[in-house]
N, C-alpha and C positions, 0 to 999 in steps of 0.2 A: 504494500500500500504506500509506503514511504517513497519508493522509486517512482510510482505513478504520479504522486503529487509533485515531486521534484521536476519531473518532465513537464507537467502542466505549468508549473511556475516558470520554468525556463521558456516555455513556448509563449506565455503571456508577456514576459519581459521582452522577448524578441519582437513580438508584434508591436508592443508599445514603442520600442526603439525604432522600428521601421516607420511607424506613424509619425514620430517626431522628425525623423530624417526627411520623410516626404513633405511634411508641413514646412520645415525650414527651407526646403528647396523650391517651394511654390512661389509664383509671382504674386504681386499684390492683388491682381484681378482674380486669380484662382483662390486666394484666401477669402476674398469678399464673397465669391460664389459659394465657398464651403460654409461660410457663416449664414448665407441666405438659405442654403439647403437645410442647415441645422434648425433655423427658425421655422422653416416650412414644416419640417418633421415634427417639431414641438407643437406647432399650431394644429396639425392634423391628428396627432396621436396621444397627446397628453391632455387629460381632462382639465377643464377650466378651474376646478377646485384646487388641483395640485399646482397649476400655474400661478394661482393667486398666492399660495403659500410662499413660493420662491421669489415672487416679484414685489413683496412688501418692502417698503422703505424701512430703514433702521429706526426711525422715529416711531413708526407704527408698532414695531416689535418691542422696542424698549423706550416707552414714553418718558420724557424728561431726562434721559441719560445722555443724549447727544445734543445738547443745547449749543447754539452758536453764540459766541461772545461778541 
């Protein structure tokens, strides 16, 4: 079992490293397209209730904690 989880971990690390490599070698236009694809994916697949949780401002989450001087 330990050998299988080690192989899975190494595979995930390799995929993450490849993703970082691809992202760093993208042009600015490709990066903007990727961001647009991600926003479209979230809009189509994530329920509104979950999107509201992650899009709240800090002041809404922690009232009075982040006051501007």
